[in-house]
N, CA, C and O of each residue as an XYZ file, in Angstrom:
924
protein
N       0.824     -1.201      0.000
C       0.000      0.000      0.000
C       0.863      1.258      0.000
O       0.510      2.250     -0.638
N       1.994      1.227      0.711
C       2.886      2.380      0.756
C       3.511      2.620     -0.601
O       3.668      3.767     -1.019
N       3.872      1.543     -1.301
C       4.468      1.662     -2.626
C       3.480      2.282     -3.603
O       3.858      3.106     -4.435
N       2.216      1.886     -3.504
C       1.190      2.420     -4.391
C       0.994      3.920     -4.137
O       0.823      4.689     -5.083
N       1.018      4.334     -2.882
C       0.842      5.754     -2.571
C       1.997      6.554     -3.108
O       1.783      7.644     -3.638
N       3.241      6.050     -2.992
C       4.392      6.760     -3.514
C       4.325      6.878     -5.029
O       4.660      7.921     -5.591
N       3.891      5.805     -5.691
C       3.774      5.827     -7.157
C       2.730      6.840     -7.598
O       2.940      7.584     -8.557
N       1.602      6.865     -6.894
C       0.563      7.828     -7.251
C       1.044      9.265     -7.038
O       0.741     10.146     -7.842
N       1.784      9.499     -5.969
C       2.288     10.843     -5.697
C       3.284     11.276     -6.769
O       3.239     12.413     -7.237
N       4.190     10.364     -7.161
C       5.156     10.696     -8.202
C       4.467     10.938     -9.545
O       4.851     11.831    -10.299
N       3.462     10.142     -9.828
C       2.722     10.314    -11.079
C       1.994     11.660    -11.103
O       1.950     12.336    -12.131
N       1.417     12.039     -9.942
C       0.717     13.327     -9.868
C       1.690     14.486    -10.044
O       1.375     15.467    -10.716
N       2.879     14.374     -9.436
C       3.886     15.427     -9.602
C       4.333     15.533    -11.047
O       4.541     16.635    -11.555
N       4.484     14.384    -11.723
C       4.891     14.397    -13.119
C       3.841     15.070    -13.990
O       4.186     15.826    -14.899
N       2.563     14.809    -13.727
C       1.491     15.422    -14.502
C       1.479     16.936    -14.302
O       1.302     17.688    -15.260
N       1.666     17.385    -13.052
C       1.683     18.824    -12.770
C       2.845     19.505    -13.477
O       2.682     20.591    -14.033
N       4.035     18.867    -13.461
C       5.197     19.442    -14.126
C       4.977     19.532    -15.623
O       5.337     20.535    -16.241
N       4.392     18.500    -16.218
C       4.127     18.515    -17.661
C       3.128     19.608    -18.022
O       3.271     20.266    -19.053
N       2.121     19.802    -17.179
C       1.142     20.854    -17.455
C       1.775     22.227    -17.371
O       1.487     23.097    -18.192
N       2.637     22.429    -16.381
C       3.303     23.724    -16.257
C       4.227     23.993    -17.430
O       4.272     25.110    -17.945
N       4.967     22.968    -17.856
C       5.875     23.144    -18.984
C       5.115     23.426    -20.258
O       5.501     24.289    -21.046
N       4.020     22.688    -20.462
C       3.226     22.914    -21.679
C       2.579     24.278    -21.668
O       2.441     24.910    -22.716
N       2.175     24.746    -20.483
C       1.561     26.077    -20.404
C       2.575     27.168    -20.670
O       2.250     28.176    -21.297
N       3.799     26.982    -20.204
C       4.824     27.992    -20.414
C       5.310     28.021    -21.849
O       5.720     29.070    -22.347
N       5.267     26.877    -22.517
C       5.791     26.796    -23.879
C       4.735     27.031    -24.934
O       5.024     26.941    -26.128
N       3.506     27.333    -24.516
C       2.440     27.538    -25.488
C       2.637     28.850    -26.216
O       2.878     29.877    -25.583
N       2.539     28.836    -27.521
C       2.674     30.039    -28.339
C       1.289     30.500    -28.772
O       0.531     29.746    -29.383
N       0.973     31.734    -28.452
C      -0.328     32.288    -28.829
C      -0.341     32.572    -30.325
O       0.549     33.247    -30.842
N      -1.332     32.066    -31.004
C      -1.490     32.292    -32.432
C      -2.817     32.998    -32.683
O      -3.833     32.702    -32.053
N      -2.777     33.932    -33.614
C      -3.989     34.660    -33.961
C      -5.004     33.717    -34.592
O      -4.664     32.899    -35.446
N      -6.245     33.843    -34.161
C      -7.321     32.974    -34.647
C      -8.182     33.760    -35.615
O      -8.584     34.886    -35.322
N      -8.462     33.182    -36.748
C      -9.267     33.845    -37.766
C     -10.728     33.888    -37.344
O     -11.236     32.948    -36.734
N     -11.391     34.978    -37.670
C     -12.807     35.161    -37.380
C     -13.610     34.841    -38.638
O     -13.392     35.472    -39.673
N     -14.533     33.879    -38.579
C     -15.308     33.524    -39.783
C     -16.103     34.694    -40.354
O     -16.416     34.701    -41.544
N     -16.432     35.674    -39.531
C     -17.201     36.822    -40.021
C     -16.404     37.652    -41.020
O     -16.989     38.328    -41.866
N     -15.066     37.607    -40.931
C     -14.213     38.389    -41.813
C     -13.500     37.502    -42.835
O     -12.468     37.890    -43.383
N     -14.038     36.335    -43.085
C     -13.433     35.423    -44.058
C     -13.550     35.998    -45.464
O     -14.529     36.679    -45.767
N     -12.572     35.739    -46.325
C     -12.642     36.268    -47.696
C     -13.796     35.659    -48.473
O     -14.186     34.515    -48.244
N     -14.333     36.446    -49.398
C     -15.461     36.009    -50.218
C     -14.953     35.634    -51.594
O     -14.221     36.401    -52.220
N     -15.326     34.490    -52.056
C     -14.906     34.031    -53.381
C     -15.832     34.594    -54.458
O     -17.035     34.722    -54.232
N     -15.288     34.926    -55.616
C     -16.144     35.444    -56.698
C     -17.086     34.362    -57.209
O     -16.808     33.166    -57.119
N     -18.192     34.818    -57.738
C     -19.188     33.890    -58.287
C     -18.667     33.299    -59.585
O     -18.210     34.026    -60.467
N     -18.738     31.989    -59.698
C     -18.296     31.318    -60.924
C     -19.277     31.598    -62.062
O     -20.451     31.236    -61.989
N     -18.779     32.242    -63.104
C     -19.629     32.561    -64.252
C     -19.817     31.324    -65.128
O     -18.878     30.566    -65.370
N     -21.026     31.143    -65.587
C     -21.324     30.024    -66.462
C     -20.735     30.287    -67.846
O     -20.839     31.405    -68.351
N     -20.124     29.291    -68.466
C     -19.553     29.497    -69.810
C     -20.642     29.820    -70.826
O     -21.689     29.175    -70.878
N     -20.357     30.846    -71.637
C     -21.313     31.274    -72.643
C     -21.094     30.488    -73.935
O     -19.977     30.055    -74.219
N     -22.136     30.308    -74.701
C     -21.968     29.593    -75.977
C     -21.086     30.379    -76.941
O     -21.187     31.602    -77.031
N     -20.242     29.685    -77.642
C     -19.318     30.303    -78.586
C     -20.072     30.702    -79.841
O     -20.764     29.887    -80.451
N     -19.928     31.983    -80.227
C     -20.578     32.473    -81.443
C     -19.495     32.929    -82.411
O     -18.754     33.869    -82.126
N     -19.408     32.266    -83.544
C     -18.410     32.607    -84.556
C     -18.924     33.750    -85.436
O     -20.124     34.011    -85.517
N     -17.975     34.417    -86.086
C     -18.335     35.461    -87.029
C     -18.237     36.860    -86.469
O     -18.593     37.811    -87.163
N     -17.752     37.037    -85.197
C     -17.624     38.377    -84.624
C     -16.376     38.420    -83.750
O     -15.969     37.409    -83.177
N     -15.778     39.596    -83.657
C     -14.586     39.747    -82.817
C     -14.963     39.828    -81.343
O     -14.315     39.214    -80.495
N     -16.017     40.591    -81.040
C     -16.433     40.758    -79.642
C     -17.235     39.556    -79.190
O     -18.104     39.065    -79.910
N     -16.937     39.092    -78.000
C     -17.678     37.997    -77.392
C     -18.124     38.432    -76.004
O     -17.314     38.922    -75.217
N     -19.394     38.256    -75.702
C     -19.940     38.648    -74.400
C     -19.298     37.825    -73.291
O     -19.153     36.609    -73.410
N     -18.916     38.503    -72.212
C     -18.304     37.817    -71.076
C     -16.804     37.718    -71.163
O     -16.176     37.229    -70.223
N     -16.194     38.164    -72.255
C     -14.745     38.078    -72.431
C     -14.146     39.453    -72.735
O     -13.099     39.547    -73.376
N     -14.812     40.527    -72.272
C     -14.313     41.872    -72.548
C     -13.141     42.192    -71.624
O     -13.050     41.675    -70.511
N     -12.249     43.054    -72.106
C     -11.088     43.499    -71.344
C     -11.164     45.004    -71.142
O     -11.580     45.741    -72.036
N     -10.756     45.456    -69.949
C     -10.740     46.890    -69.650
C      -9.410     47.453    -70.138
O      -8.405     47.406    -69.430
N      -9.420     47.990    -71.366
C      -8.186     48.494    -71.965
C      -7.936     49.955    -71.649
O      -6.782     50.383    -71.668
N      -8.956     50.736    -71.361
C      -8.808     52.176    -71.191
C      -9.343     52.643    -69.835
O      -9.836     53.767    -69.732
N      -9.262     51.834    -68.822
C      -9.700     52.229    -67.489
C      -8.806     51.564    -66.444
O      -8.168     50.545    -66.705
N      -8.776     52.164    -65.259
C      -7.959     51.629    -64.177
C      -8.568     50.337    -63.649
O      -9.783     50.143    -63.661
N      -7.693     49.472    -63.192
C      -8.147     48.206    -62.610
C      -8.550     48.450    -61.163
O      -7.704     48.480    -60.270
N      -9.844     48.625    -60.941
C     -10.370     48.863    -59.606
C     -11.308     47.733    -59.207
O     -11.892     47.048    -60.047
N     -11.429     47.566    -57.911
C     -12.358     46.564    -57.404
C     -13.790     47.000    -57.678
O     -14.175     48.122    -57.352
N     -14.575     46.117    -58.275
C     -15.977     46.434    -58.556
C     -16.854     45.198    -58.557
O     -18.058     45.299    -58.792
N     -16.280     44.041    -58.301
C     -17.056     42.812    -58.285
C     -16.837     42.081    -56.962
O     -15.870     42.344    -56.247
N     -17.739     41.168    -56.648
C     -17.602     40.354    -55.441
C     -16.358     39.481    -55.567
O     -16.166     38.794    -56.570
N     -15.524     39.517    -54.546
C     -14.290     38.755    -54.550
C     -13.075     39.557    -54.966
O     -11.948     39.091    -54.794
N     -13.271     40.765    -55.517
C     -12.130     41.604    -55.887
C     -11.396     42.083    -54.635
O     -11.975     42.165    -53.552
N     -10.132     42.392    -54.801
C      -9.275     42.808    -53.700
C      -9.081     44.320    -53.736
O      -8.916     44.909    -54.805
N      -9.103     44.940    -52.562
C      -8.877     46.372    -52.432
C      -8.086     46.624    -51.152
O      -8.284     45.938    -50.148
N      -7.194     47.604    -51.190
C      -6.353     47.943    -50.051
C      -6.926     49.149    -49.323
O      -7.202     50.183    -49.931
N      -7.099     49.005    -48.023
C      -7.601     50.080    -47.173
C      -6.420     50.678    -46.416
O      -5.699     49.974    -45.710
N      -6.232     51.993    -46.575
C      -5.165     52.702    -45.870
C      -5.729     53.214    -44.556
O      -6.619     54.064    -44.542
N      -5.211     52.697    -43.460
C      -5.700     53.066    -42.136
C      -5.080     54.392    -41.710
O      -3.866     54.491    -41.529
N      -5.906     55.387    -41.556
C      -5.487     56.703    -41.078
C      -6.517     57.194    -40.068
O      -7.293     58.111    -40.339
N      -6.506     56.568    -38.912
C      -7.474     56.911    -37.875
C      -6.777     57.665    -36.754
O      -5.748     57.228    -36.238
N      -7.350     58.799    -36.385
C      -6.820     59.603    -35.296
C      -7.961     60.357    -34.642
O      -8.670     61.117    -35.301
N      -8.138     60.149    -33.356
C      -9.219     60.787    -32.627
C      -8.662     61.434    -31.366
O      -7.755     60.906    -30.721
N      -9.220     62.573    -31.036
C      -8.884     63.283    -29.804
C     -10.185     63.740    -29.161
O     -11.033     64.353    -29.808
N     -10.322     63.438    -27.909
C     -11.539     63.811    -27.191
C     -11.153     64.367    -25.828
O     -10.238     63.869    -25.172
N     -11.866     65.404    -25.417
C     -11.619     66.017    -24.122
C     -12.946     66.460    -23.528
O     -13.806     66.995    -24.226
N     -13.100     66.231    -22.236
C     -14.341     66.576    -21.565
C     -14.024     67.028    -20.145
O     -13.211     66.419    -19.449
N     -14.676     68.094    -19.734
C     -14.472     68.623    -18.392
C     -15.800     69.096    -17.841
O     -16.566     69.761    -18.538
N     -16.074     68.757    -16.596
C     -17.332     69.132    -15.957
C     -17.055     69.552    -14.525
O     -16.194     68.984    -13.852
N     -17.790     70.546    -14.070
C     -17.659     71.033    -12.709
C     -19.033     71.442    -12.201
O     -19.781     72.121    -12.904
N     -19.366     71.033    -10.988
C     -20.687     71.307    -10.415
C     -20.524     71.734     -8.967
O     -19.816     71.093     -8.190
N     -21.186     72.816     -8.618
C     -21.227     73.299     -7.239
C     -22.670     73.638     -6.892
O     -23.310     74.429     -7.585
N     -23.176     73.047     -5.833
C     -24.538     73.330     -5.384
C     -24.535     73.575     -3.876
O     -23.731     73.002     -3.139
N     -25.431     74.419     -3.445
C     -25.568     74.714     -2.011
C     -27.014     75.092     -1.732
O     -27.675     75.734     -2.548
N     -27.489     74.683     -0.563
C     -28.877     74.982     -0.192
C     -28.971     75.061      1.332
O     -28.516     74.165      2.043
N     -29.566     76.142      1.815
C     -29.796     76.343      3.250
C     -31.298     76.495      3.478
O     -31.998     77.133      2.690
N     -31.770     75.912      4.545
C     -33.194     76.003      4.882
C     -33.342     76.088      6.403
O     -32.592     75.454      7.145
N     -34.310     76.875      6.852
C     -34.577     77.029      8.286
C     -36.076     77.095      8.500
O     -36.778     77.824      7.799
N     -36.559     76.344      9.456
C     -37.982     76.304      9.798
C     -38.118     76.489     11.308
O     -37.463     75.795     12.086
N     -38.974     77.431     11.718
C     -39.211     77.688     13.138
C     -40.699     77.536     13.421
O     -41.534     78.163     12.769
N     -41.014     76.705     14.390
C     -42.409     76.472     14.799
C     -42.564     77.030     16.211
O     -41.988     76.508     17.166
N     -43.339     78.084     16.323
C     -43.551     78.705     17.645
C     -44.449     77.841     18.523
O     -45.196     76.995     18.029
N     -44.365     78.066     19.819
C     -45.195     77.304     20.756
C     -46.668     77.692     20.586
O     -46.994     78.879     20.584
N     -47.541     76.725     20.446
C     -48.959     77.060     20.260
C     -49.595     77.519     21.582
O     -49.047     77.311     22.664
N     -50.749     78.140     21.455
C     -51.522     78.574     22.639
C     -52.817     77.784     22.687
O     -53.391     77.430     21.657
N     -53.254     77.522     23.879
C     -54.487     76.786     24.094
C     -55.316     77.547     25.136
O     -54.895     77.712     26.281
N     -56.505     78.008     24.717
C     -57.399     78.785     25.568
C     -56.693     80.039     26.077
O     -56.849     80.442     27.230
N     -55.905     80.648     25.173
C     -55.269     81.901     25.514
C     -54.004     81.764     26.317
O     -53.385     82.773     26.655
N     -53.604     80.581     26.629
C     -52.395     80.370     27.408
C     -51.454     79.424     26.640
O     -51.893     78.521     25.928
N     -50.169     79.663     26.811
C     -49.207     78.810     26.163
C     -49.147     77.428     26.779
O     -49.378     77.247     27.975
N     -48.834     76.463     25.941
C     -48.728     75.080     26.413
C     -47.346     74.893     27.005
O     -46.328     75.064     26.334
N     -47.337     74.534     28.297
C     -46.049     74.369     28.972
C     -46.105     73.166     29.889
O     -47.169     72.648     30.229
N     -44.919     72.748     30.269
C     -44.815     71.638     31.209
C     -43.640     71.943     32.129
O     -42.497     72.088     31.695
N     -43.963     72.033     33.407
C     -42.931     72.360     34.380
C     -42.414     73.762     34.195
O     -41.263     74.046     34.524
N     -43.235     74.636     33.680
C     -42.821     76.011     33.474
C     -42.079     76.248     32.169
O     -41.726     77.388     31.867
N     -41.836     75.208     31.389
C     -41.137     75.353     30.109
C     -42.123     75.156     28.960
O     -42.949     74.243     28.985
N     -42.025     76.021     27.957
C     -42.906     75.912     26.793
C     -42.552     74.653     25.986
O     -41.381     74.335     25.778
N     -43.567     73.972     25.555
C     -43.370     72.756     24.759
C     -44.067     72.923     23.417
O     -44.723     73.933     23.160
N     -43.914     71.926     22.575
C     -44.504     71.872     21.231
C     -43.955     72.953     20.317
O     -44.578     73.281     19.307
N     -42.808     73.510     20.650
C     -42.131     74.435     19.741
C     -40.889     73.732     19.195
O     -40.288     72.901     19.876
N     -40.508     74.071     17.956
C     -39.379     73.383     17.314
C     -38.686     74.319     16.339
O     -39.289     75.241     15.790
N     -37.418     74.056     16.144
C     -36.619     74.799     15.178
C     -35.810     73.795     14.348
O     -35.105     72.949     14.899
N     -35.918     73.896     13.027
C     -35.247     72.961     12.124
C     -34.324     73.750     11.202
O     -34.759     74.680     10.523
N     -33.060     73.376     11.184
C     -32.078     73.974     10.289
C     -31.501     72.891      9.384
O     -31.116     71.821      9.855
N     -31.442     73.170      8.095
C     -30.893     72.213      7.122
C     -29.891     72.935      6.232
O     -30.129     74.060      5.793
N     -28.779     72.280      5.976
C     -27.738     72.854      5.127
C     -27.117     71.739      4.285
O     -26.687     70.706      4.800
N     -27.085     71.982      2.981
C     -26.508     70.998      2.058
C     -25.482     71.683      1.167
O     -25.656     72.827      0.746
N     -24.416     70.955      0.893
C     -23.346     71.501      0.068
C     -22.751     70.358     -0.752
O     -22.433     69.296     -0.217
N     -22.606     70.592     -2.064
C     -22.048     69.563     -2.951
C     -21.078     70.203     -3.922
O     -21.359     71.255     -4.496
N     -19.941     69.568     -4.100
C     -18.935     70.002     -5.057
C     -18.445     68.794     -5.844
O     -18.032     67.792     -5.261
N     -18.493     68.891     -7.155
C     -18.032     67.798     -8.016
C     -17.270     68.337     -9.207
O     -17.606     69.390     -9.749
N     -16.239     67.605     -9.612
C     -15.412     68.037    -10.732
C     -14.870     66.806    -11.446
O     -14.440     65.844    -10.810
N     -14.896     66.850    -12.770
C     -14.383     65.740    -13.563
C     -13.652     66.223    -14.799
O     -14.010     67.245    -15.384
N     -12.634     65.489    -15.190
C     -11.823     65.862    -16.353
C     -11.388     64.590    -17.044
O     -10.848     63.687    -16.404
N     -11.620     64.507    -18.361
C     -11.280     63.300    -19.120
C     -10.682     63.700    -20.462
O     -11.207     64.574    -21.153
N      -9.583     63.055    -20.823
C      -8.913     63.288    -22.097
C      -8.512     61.945    -22.696
O      -7.957     61.089    -22.008
N      -8.796     61.770    -23.977
C      -8.481     60.514    -24.647
C      -7.970     60.789    -26.053
O      -8.498     61.649    -26.759
N      -6.939     60.053    -26.453
C      -6.344     60.215    -27.773
C      -6.005     58.845    -28.329
O      -5.420     58.018    -27.631
N      -6.368     58.598    -29.583
C      -6.109     57.320    -30.237
C      -5.562     57.564    -31.634
O      -5.929     58.534    -32.297
N      -4.684     56.678    -32.070
C      -4.085     56.797    -33.396
C      -3.827     55.397    -33.950
O      -3.351     54.513    -33.238
N      -4.149     55.211    -35.231
C      -3.945     53.933    -35.899
C      -3.590     54.202    -37.354
O      -4.328     54.886    -38.063
N      -2.471     53.668    -37.793
C      -2.044     53.847    -39.177
C      -1.501     52.524    -39.707
O      -1.002     51.691    -38.951
N      -1.608     52.353    -41.003
C      -1.156     51.128    -41.640
C      -1.983     50.822    -42.870
O      -2.725     51.673    -43.359
N      -1.854     49.610    -43.366
C      -2.605     49.170    -44.539
C      -3.111     47.755    -44.316
O      -2.468     46.945    -43.648
N      -4.249     47.479    -44.876
C      -4.825     46.144    -44.836
C      -5.585     45.910    -46.134
O      -6.358     46.761    -46.572
N      -5.364     44.770    -46.735
C      -6.008     44.414    -47.996
C      -7.163     43.468    -47.723
O      -6.996     42.443    -47.061
N      -8.337     43.817    -48.235
C      -9.548     43.057    -47.972
C     -10.220     42.710    -49.301
O      -9.719     43.059    -50.369
N     -11.341     42.030    -49.222
C     -12.085     41.631    -50.408
C     -13.474     42.266    -50.396
O     -13.993     42.648    -49.347
N     -14.050     42.364    -51.567
C     -15.421     42.876    -51.717
C     -16.382     41.733    -51.424
O     -16.351     40.696    -52.086
N     -17.237     41.932    -50.424
C     -18.170     40.880    -50.018
C     -19.519     40.987    -50.717
O     -20.190     39.978    -50.931
N     -19.924     42.220    -51.078
C     -21.237     42.403    -51.704
C     -21.241     43.717    -52.467
O     -20.628     44.697    -52.042
N     -21.938     43.730    -53.597
C     -22.103     44.935    -54.409
C     -23.579     45.313    -54.389
O     -24.434     44.515    -54.775
N     -23.878     46.527    -53.939
C     -25.252     46.976    -53.840
C     -25.757     47.498    -55.193
O     -24.996     47.657    -56.148
N     -27.061     47.756    -55.234
C     -27.679     48.202    -56.480
C     -27.144     49.562    -56.907
O     -26.996     49.811    -58.103
N     -26.854     50.441    -55.962
C     -26.353     51.774    -56.295
C     -24.860     51.799    -56.596
O     -24.298     52.869    -56.834
N     -24.218     50.653    -56.590
C     -22.804     50.567    -56.909
C     -21.883     50.532    -55.702
O     -20.721     50.148    -55.835
N     -22.367     50.921    -54.526
C     -21.541     50.841    -53.326
C     -21.204     49.393    -52.992
O     -21.946     48.472    -53.333
N     -20.078     49.211    -52.323
C     -19.594     47.856    -52.058
C     -19.337     47.654    -50.572
O     -18.840     48.541    -49.879
N     -19.683     46.482    -50.112
C     -19.383     46.071    -48.750
C     -18.057     45.319    -48.753
O     -17.899     44.320    -49.454
N     -17.106     45.810    -47.961
C     -15.790     45.186    -47.891
C     -15.569     44.662    -46.481
O     -16.110     45.197    -45.513
N     -14.776     43.622    -46.380
C     -14.397     43.106    -45.070
C     -13.181     42.199    -45.225
O     -12.965     41.592    -46.273
N     -12.407     42.125    -44.173
C     -11.219     41.286    -44.190
C     -10.441     41.450    -42.901
O     -10.803     42.258    -42.046
N      -9.381     40.688    -42.764
C      -8.567     40.713    -41.561
C      -7.120     40.411    -41.900
O      -6.814     39.857    -42.956
N      -6.241     40.784    -40.992
C      -4.813     40.498    -41.112
C      -4.352     39.907    -39.788
O      -4.583     40.493    -38.730
N      -3.702     38.752    -39.843
C      -3.248     38.042    -38.653
C      -1.728     37.995    -38.644
O      -1.101     37.645    -39.643
N      -1.146     38.349    -37.511
C       0.306     38.353    -37.352
C       0.664     37.592    -36.086
O       0.114     37.861    -35.018
N       1.579     36.648    -36.204
C       2.089     35.905    -35.060
C       3.589     36.119    -34.977
O       4.335     35.699    -35.862
N       4.033     36.781    -33.900
C       5.436     37.116    -33.721
C       5.896     36.605    -32.366
O       5.355     36.985    -31.327
N       6.905     35.734    -32.390
C       7.480     35.187    -31.161
C       6.387     34.610    -30.262
O       5.744     33.628    -30.630
N       6.170     35.206    -29.091
C       5.202     34.673    -28.140
C       3.897     35.468    -28.118
O       3.122     35.377    -27.166
N       3.667     36.229    -29.149
C       2.437     37.019    -29.195
C       1.864     37.045    -30.589
O       2.523     36.666    -31.558
N       0.645     37.489    -30.679
C      -0.041     37.595    -31.968
C      -0.896     38.849    -31.972
O      -1.334     39.322    -30.923
N      -1.129     39.382    -33.165
C      -1.952     40.570    -33.341
C      -2.901     40.352    -34.514
O      -2.616     39.575    -35.425
N      -4.015     41.038    -34.477
C      -4.984     40.934    -35.570
C      -5.601     42.303    -35.829
O      -5.825     43.093    -34.912
N      -5.865     42.554    -37.100
C      -6.543     43.763    -37.540
C      -7.724     43.332    -38.393
O      -7.561     42.580    -39.354
N      -8.904     43.804    -38.046
C     -10.112     43.448    -38.778
C     -10.859     44.727    -39.148
O     -10.903     45.682    -38.372
N     -11.439     44.728    -40.331
C     -12.171     45.905    -40.799
C     -13.329     45.470    -41.682
O     -13.232     44.492    -42.423
N     -14.410     46.204    -41.590
C     -15.570     45.999    -42.456
C     -16.279     47.330    -42.609
O     -16.207     48.182    -41.724
N     -16.964     47.513    -43.728
C     -17.691     48.755    -43.981
C     -18.113     48.862    -45.431
O     -17.968     47.919    -46.208
N     -18.642     50.033    -45.786
C     -19.183     50.282    -47.124
C     -18.385     51.412    -47.765
O     -18.133     52.440    -47.138
N     -17.995     51.212    -49.006
C     -17.226     52.221    -49.736
C     -17.952     52.567    -51.033
O     -18.803     51.815    -51.509
N     -17.591     53.734    -51.597
C     -18.120     54.171    -52.888
C     -17.074     53.932    -53.967
O     -15.880     54.082    -53.706
N     -17.492     53.565    -55.168
C     -16.511     53.373    -56.255
C     -15.744     54.648    -56.572
O     -14.587     54.578    -56.986
N     -16.367     55.820    -56.385
C     -15.703     57.069    -56.714
C     -14.550     57.372    -55.768
O     -13.649     58.130    -56.125
N     -14.557     56.799    -54.573
C     -13.502     57.044    -53.596
C     -12.289     56.145    -53.800
O     -11.273     56.335    -53.130
N     -12.363     55.193    -54.687
C     -11.246     54.287    -54.933
C     -10.241     54.987    -55.845
O     -10.607     55.489    -56.908
N      -8.987     55.019    -55.433
C      -7.936     55.677    -56.207
C      -7.516     54.806    -57.385
O      -7.848     53.621    -57.415
N      -6.793     55.361    -58.356
C      -6.309     54.552    -59.481
C      -5.417     53.383    -59.061
O      -5.306     52.396    -59.788
N      -4.777     53.490    -57.884
C      -3.949     52.383    -57.397
C      -4.750     51.366    -56.595
O      -4.175     50.527    -55.901
N      -6.076     51.437    -56.687
C      -6.978     50.485    -56.041
C      -6.850     50.530    -54.512
O      -6.761     49.493    -53.855
N      -6.842     51.739    -53.966
C      -6.802     51.932    -52.519
C      -7.916     52.881    -52.106
O      -8.445     53.632    -52.926
N      -8.261     52.837    -50.844
C      -9.276     53.718    -50.283
C      -8.887     54.033    -48.845
O      -8.353     53.181    -48.135
N      -9.160     55.265    -48.423
C      -8.851     55.673    -47.055
C      -9.890     55.124    -46.084
O     -11.068     54.993    -46.417
N      -9.432     54.810    -44.886
C     -10.356     54.294    -43.879
C     -11.376     55.354    -43.459
O     -12.476     55.019    -43.019
N     -11.012     56.635    -43.593
C     -11.958     57.700    -43.265
C     -13.100     57.802    -44.268
O     -14.091     58.481    -44.001
N     -12.979     57.139    -45.419
C     -14.023     57.147    -46.436
C     -14.882     55.882    -46.397
O     -15.716     55.662    -47.275
N     -14.672     55.070    -45.390
C     -15.458     53.836    -45.237
C     -16.660     54.136    -44.351
O     -16.504     54.548    -43.202
N     -17.855     53.929    -44.887
C     -19.081     54.164    -44.125
C     -19.378     52.966    -43.238
O     -19.075     51.822    -43.577
N     -19.979     53.262    -42.094
C     -20.327     52.221    -41.120
C     -19.103     51.343    -40.824
O     -19.192     50.118    -40.735
N     -17.963     52.017    -40.677
C     -16.696     51.300    -40.500
C     -16.648     50.614    -39.142
O     -17.088     51.157    -38.129
N     -16.107     49.418    -39.156
C     -15.872     48.650    -37.941
C     -14.426     48.169    -37.982
O     -14.091     47.239    -38.715
N     -13.578     48.811    -37.189
C     -12.154     48.523    -37.183
C     -11.785     47.951    -35.814
O     -12.056     48.564    -34.781
N     -11.173     46.789    -35.819
C     -10.790     46.105    -34.585
C      -9.298     45.824    -34.635
O      -8.797     45.223    -35.585
N      -8.598     46.268    -33.602
C      -7.168     45.984    -33.472
C      -6.929     45.406    -32.084
O      -7.250     46.038    -31.077
N      -6.375     44.225    -32.037
C      -6.151     43.566    -30.749
C      -5.007     42.588    -30.837
O      -4.408     42.396    -31.895
N      -4.715     41.975    -29.710
C      -3.607     41.035    -29.677
C      -3.730     40.068    -28.521
O      -4.517     40.265    -27.595
N      -2.932     39.017    -28.598
C      -2.861     37.996    -27.555
C      -1.407     37.625    -27.354
O      -0.573     37.780    -28.246
N      -1.123     37.130    -26.156
C       0.238     36.694    -25.893
C       0.775     37.251    -24.596
O       0.026     37.744    -23.752
N       2.094     37.165    -24.451
C       2.742     37.567    -23.202
C       2.575     39.062    -22.948
O       2.252     39.463    -21.830
N       2.789     39.892    -23.971
C       2.670     41.335    -23.797
C       1.236     41.743    -23.482
O       0.999     42.592    -22.623
N       0.281     41.134    -24.183
C      -1.122     41.463    -23.922
C      -1.531     41.030    -22.519
O      -2.290     41.732    -21.851
N      -1.034     39.875    -22.067
C      -1.357     39.424    -20.714
C      -0.735     40.330    -19.655
O      -1.328     40.550    -18.598
N       0.468     40.861    -19.938
C       1.125     41.746    -18.977
C       0.391     43.066    -18.849
O       0.467     43.713    -17.805
N      -0.323     43.479    -19.894
C      -1.065     44.739    -19.868
C      -2.515     44.561    -19.453
O      -3.312     45.491    -19.571
N      -2.866     43.377    -18.970
C      -4.238     43.086    -18.578
C      -4.315     42.932    -17.063
O      -3.464     42.281    -16.457
N      -5.323     43.523    -16.459
C      -5.507     43.385    -15.016
C      -5.893     41.958    -14.658
O      -6.521     41.255    -15.450
N      -5.516     41.544    -13.468
C      -5.920     40.234    -12.971
C      -7.390     40.210    -12.602
O      -8.032     41.253    -12.474
N      -7.911     39.005    -12.434
C      -9.352     38.883    -12.180
C      -9.741     39.508    -10.839
O     -10.839     40.048    -10.706
N      -8.848     39.438     -9.841
C      -9.177     40.038     -8.556
C      -9.174     41.567     -8.640
O     -10.025     42.230     -8.046
N      -8.214     42.116     -9.380
C      -8.178     43.572     -9.550
C      -9.384     44.064    -10.331
O      -9.916     45.136    -10.042
N      -9.828     43.278    -11.334
C     -11.018     43.666    -12.095
C     -12.266     43.689    -11.214
O     -13.171     44.495    -11.430
N     -12.308     42.794    -10.215
C     -13.447     42.804     -9.291
C     -13.435     44.071     -8.450
O     -14.482     44.673     -8.210
N     -12.230     44.484     -7.994
C     -12.141     45.695     -7.190
C     -12.508     46.939     -7.998
O     -13.036     47.901     -7.439
N     -12.238     46.934     -9.294
C     -12.520     48.097    -10.136
C     -13.911     48.055    -10.752
O     -14.296     48.999    -11.442
N     -14.669     47.004    -10.528
C     -15.978     46.885    -11.150
C     -17.029     47.626    -10.334
O     -16.771     48.055     -9.209
N     -18.221     47.771    -10.916
C     -19.321     48.437    -10.232
C     -19.898     47.613     -9.098
O     -20.654     48.131     -8.276
N     -19.549     46.330     -9.044
C     -20.063     45.463     -7.989
C     -19.345     45.707     -6.657
O     -19.872     45.362     -5.599
N     -18.144     46.299     -6.704
C     -17.421     46.556     -5.459
C     -18.051     47.740     -4.744
O     -18.102     48.835     -5.305
N     -18.537     47.549     -3.507
C     -19.330     48.617     -2.863
C     -18.506     49.796     -2.376
O     -19.082     50.833     -2.049
N     -17.177     49.687     -2.312
C     -16.357     50.765     -1.727
C     -15.628     51.534     -2.813
O     -14.892     52.475     -2.515
């Protein structure tokens, strides 16, 4: 029985050591989001061959125009130029004083007293004072490029674009995701568009790994900073 207990203890220690080693050696890799998956172009059905003419429907070439994204599955580069600055300041001061005096009543022409002292008289004084001040400043900046695909073409010619970029470096990973609606007129001859020209833009930049974990509060600290903490 003693031998069995020692074997079980050694086996448990070995399992714990293996788990710790595997946890320390795990490399965080960026995970793709199916919502931002690339869209494949629609396969066109082959048209019947008609002899006797140079032009054939479905086989035209754009010889005198720039190559821009205009179909589902086409690729377009979004230049990220996002910069926001916000500042807010508030100050409040309130004060209120109130005083109420109730004189001693009379009964049958005589004051109401007990032991020679007037009773049923009262004086109430109230004073309130409040001072509050708040100041908030926030600044964000994001620059770079990301190439995405056209997911849908609307009737008016506007296009829905979406895509993502995944980067895994050493023990960390980063991802950039974007989706929104663009106009064909905003596309440059080099097939690029500014992020400020994307309507209903949804831009997500995040990361995972050792650096991201170091910049994240622990679960106990998050409890202290949450609205559930009464103090």
